[in-house]
VOLODREN-345996 format. One record per residue (C-alpha): z, x, y. Coordinates in steps of 0.02 Angstrom, whole numbers, padded with zeros to 5 digits, always signed. Layout:
// VOLODREN-345996
ZXY/...
END
This chain:
// VOLODREN-345996
+01907-03944-09435/+01918-04079-09574/+01804-03976-09682/+01918-03809-09639/+02063-03898-09704/+01986-03947-09892/+02047-03806-09991/+01909-03794-10108/+01815-03673-10136/+01953-03534-10136/+01904-03346-10080/+01842-03280-10265/+01962-03126-10283/+01901-02985-10401/+01991-02838-10389/+01922-02665-10399/+02085-02564-10515/+02015-02393-10418/+02050-02442-10252/+02259-02443-10213/+02246-02586-10092/+02175-02699-10234/+02340-02773-10308/+02337-02882-10469/+02366-03060-10378/+02277-02999-10182/+02249-02869-10076/+02388-02751-10012/+02438-02631-09877/+02428-02460-09901/+02599-02428-09848/+02778-02516-09862/+02743-02703-09787/+02878-02853-09770/+02766-02998-09814/+02827-03145-09721/+02895-03267-09820/+02910-03465-09781/+03095-03438-09755/+03057-03310-09627/+02933-03429-09527/+03054-03577-09524/+03230-03478-09481/+03079-03408-09330/+03028-03588-09288/+03199-03658-09311/+03281-03529-09162/+03121-03541-09043/+03193-03738-09034/+03314-03685-08900/+03194-03536-08808/+03127-03593-08629/+03002-03477-08606/+02912-03459-08424/+02733-03442-08458/+02621-03383-08286/+02447-03404-08326/+02411-03346-08159/+02464-03190-08152/+02334-03163-08289/+02191-03094-08193/+02010-03165-08212/+01845-03125-08146/+01689-03201-08148/+01590-03151-08288/+01427-03059-08250/+01299-03174-08360/+01145-03122-08292/+01204-02931-08304/+01242-02963-08497/+01066-03068-08525/+00964-02946-08450/+01053-02783-08523/+00926-02704-08659/+01012-02561-08684/+01179-02500-08582/+01344-02497-08695/+01462-02632-08630/+01619-02718-08677/+01672-02876-08599/+01839-02958-08642/+01812-03134-08659/+01981-03186-08723/+02137-03145-08837/+02039-03051-08969/+01866-03098-08921/+01742-03000-08852/+01575-02944-08818/+01506-02796-08881/+01326-02728-08816/+01277-02593-08911/+01123-02513-08934/+01006-02650-08911/+01137-02764-09028/+01226-02911-08954/+01396-02912-09054/+01531-03032-09046/+01715-03005-09092/+01811-03116-09161/+01743-03263-09101/+01878-03412-09018/+01827-03546-08908/+01927-03688-08961/+02069-03769-08874/+02194-03723-09005/+02220-03567-09120/+02268-03705-09247/+02186-03794-09406/+02187-03957-09283/+02134-03986-09121/+02314-04097-09089/+02420-03978-09127/+02466-03799-09138/+02463-03663-09001/+02356-03724-08857/+02244-03616-08770/+02316-03592-08590/+02156-03489-08499/+02008-03542-08549/+01857-03424-08607/+01797-03317-08494/+01643-03402-08499/+01548-03547-08604/+01485-03493-08775/+01306-03554-08721/+01301-03431-08573/+01305-03271-08704/+01145-03178-08740/+01076-03222-08913/+01215-03142-09025/+01174-03052-09155/+01316-02988-09263/+01472-03066-09271/+01630-02969-09338/+01772-03075-09400/+01929-02960-09441/+02030-03087-09531/+02055-03274-09573/+02197-03325-09477/+02144-03461-09350/+02172-03353-09194/+02005-03229-09260/+01914-03353-09361/+01883-03512-09267/+01791-03620-09396/+01731-03735-09254/+01649-03586-09149/+01578-03501-09314/+01487-03695-09356/+01412-03671-09177/+01378-03484-09171/+01272-03524-09346/+01178-03660-09259/+01120-03547-09112/+00946-03575-09036/+00848-03419-09105/+00925-03436-09281/+01094-03371-09354/+01173-03224-09292/+01225-03092-09460/+01421-03121-09520/+01527-02960-09541/+01676-02981-09614/+01820-02917-09753/+01790-02962-09939/+01840-03129-09966/+01807-03213-09800/+01633-03261-09837/+01700-03422-09914/+01744-03484-09735/+01603-03424-09671/+01492-03521-09786/+01579-03692-09745/+01562-03655-09571/+01381-03676-09602/+01346-03479-09596/+01186-03471-09720/+01255-03353-09883/+01090-03220-09828/+01158-03187-09648/+01334-03152-09739/+01404-02965-09764/+01570-02929-09837/+01650-02756-09841/+01796-02694-09908/+01902-02539-09801/+01790-02395-09785/+01644-02472-09819/+01475-02478-09671/+01347-02579-09628/+01196-02561-09533/+01119-02673-09425/+00969-02616-09309/+01035-02440-09235/+01220-02508-09263/+01328-02447-09365/+01490-02569-09438/+01643-02500-09533/+01773-02598-09589/+01940-02502-09562/+02106-02508-09654/+02273-02628-09553/+02441-02659-09613/+02436-02844-09602/+02404-02997-09721/+02287-03152-09744/+02329-03365-09751/+02221-03494-09700/+02284-03647-09810/+02451-03700-09862/+02452-03628-10033/+02336-03557-10154/+02261-03404-10046/+02374-03306-09984/+02299-03116-09957/+02160-03163-10082/+02055-03106-09925/+02057-02950-09845/+02087-02897-09680/+02052-02733-09555/+01986-02684-09405/+01816-02630-09347/+01709-02471-09286/+01555-02505-09219/+01439-02375-09181/+01265-02342-09101/+01189-02233-08963/+01294-02110-08964/+01433-02230-08918/+01594-02281-09030/+01702-02425-09005/+01846-02467-09122/+01953-02630-09137/+02119-02612-09258/+02124-02790-09288/+02288-02882-09324/+02402-02745-09393/+02589-02671-09393/+02620-02496-09336/+02603-02342-09476/+02568-02164-09392/+02480-02116-09560/+02365-02255-09573/+02296-02211-09386/+02311-02036-09414/+02190-02060-09574/+02083-02190-09464/+02077-02055-09325/+01989-01929-09448/+01874-02042-09507/+01792-02082-09370/+01802-01944-09254/+01767-01957-09075/+01806-02144-09004/+01722-02188-08824/+01807-02356-08820/+01973-02414-08920/+02021-02600-08894/+02199-02604-08923/+02317-02770-08967/+02472-02789-08857/+02516-02980-08876/+02595-03070-09008/+02769-02960-09035/+02907-03051-09017/+03027-03063-09090/+03021-02890-09191/+03112-02954-09317/+02984-03045-09395/+02837-02987-09313/+02862-02795-09323/+02774-02783-09501/+02609-02853-09441/+02593-02857-09253/+02594-02700-09140/+02694-02705-08974/+02629-02617-08806/+02738-02461-08852/+02657-02447-09034/+02492-02477-08955/+02525-02314-08818/+02563-02229-09005/+02417-02281-09073/+02306-02215-08926/+02385-02053-08922/+02326-02043-09103/+02171-02092-09086/+02137-02011-08934/+02018-02127-08869/+01909-02066-08710/+01979-02245-08655/+02074-02389-08687/+02078-02583-08647/+02221-02691-08679/+02181-02824-08766/+02256-02985-08902/+02340-03072-08751/+02329-03199-08623/+02248-03344-08706/+02367-03431-08822/+02563-03429-08816/+02569-03378-09000/+02755-03293-09001/+02898-03286-08899/+02861-03158-08764/+02773-03243-08601/+02598-03254-08584/+02595-03132-08445/+02728-02999-08508/+02606-02872-08608/+02543-02804-08472/+02723-02779-08405/+02790-02668-08552/+02619-02586-08572/+02639-02519-08413/+02832-02462-08452/+02760-02391-08601/+02621-02280-08529/+02748-02215-08404/+02860-02161-08533/+02742-02055-08630/+02670-01990-08446/+02490-02087-08517/+02371-02126-08340/+02356-02312-08334/+02161-02278-08277/+02148-02217-08469/+02228-02366-08538/+02180-02523-08422/+02201-02687-08435/+02045-02794-08397/+02030-02954-08309/+01966-03104-08424/+01772-03094-08406/+01766-02892-08341/+01622-02803-08418/+01650-02611-08435/+01487-02503-08416/+01517-02392-08538/+01391-02238-08489/+01449-02248-08322/
END
């Protein structure tokens, strides 16, 4: 972890003047965006001093992960929710791990910062051999230095690490071999075996250290397609209907959308950068996936809403929009969804 706190080397920023999201000093969003400032963060932290939130981890459903079935699987498409944004995707015989975080805190320090209230659905060592790791951006609840270091040293060889532009510097410090890192710009693709990965745009931002690296690394979501099945995760993002209409047009048919529903209160601070459950439903209605699952909640108390609150707010939003909860479900930690069923 101490190595992660070293600022050197900063992500090397090489803007492409022909791309509108490449600004002179860093990456930027396609649509109007209120970049969080230090004064906004300080105001939020000050107000939280008087907030007494009751978190009920016991209200988050949990099942025992079927490790044997996941290890034996060679071809069936599946998704297993591990916690927060972390999930195991099995597609066309390839094991892909999305935003893996196994640490006790979503923080540069393991004695301070947001503490995990529920453990990962299974130990990291219980996973089948990971072929590809996908990291959506460099915030601590998505890029966990310790977990990535362990994956880089997994028995049988390091996985391929796929991430947005500029994230490779942190991956290399975590131990990922330079030849096993692929950095993508928005809409760029990379094929690994029978699986094609696409980095999709998002309304967000990046920063990992106290100073010097603001928006010098890109952020985004991932589509993974293989064996006639396509999954999509938007990453951390604010809501803009035109953005998701463009994504829907580019991706075409989506079999499973992994939609974030947590870390959304207070809205005055978080609306630009994190969708809430009602906006997740709007994205569902734009993308029109065959099925959606609610993720990015239930592990860390990152923001002001109670840990167990997002599914309750999602149920209200689904009812208001007339969406069947069977089409946009809330998984249990450790639950596996077989996508050919």
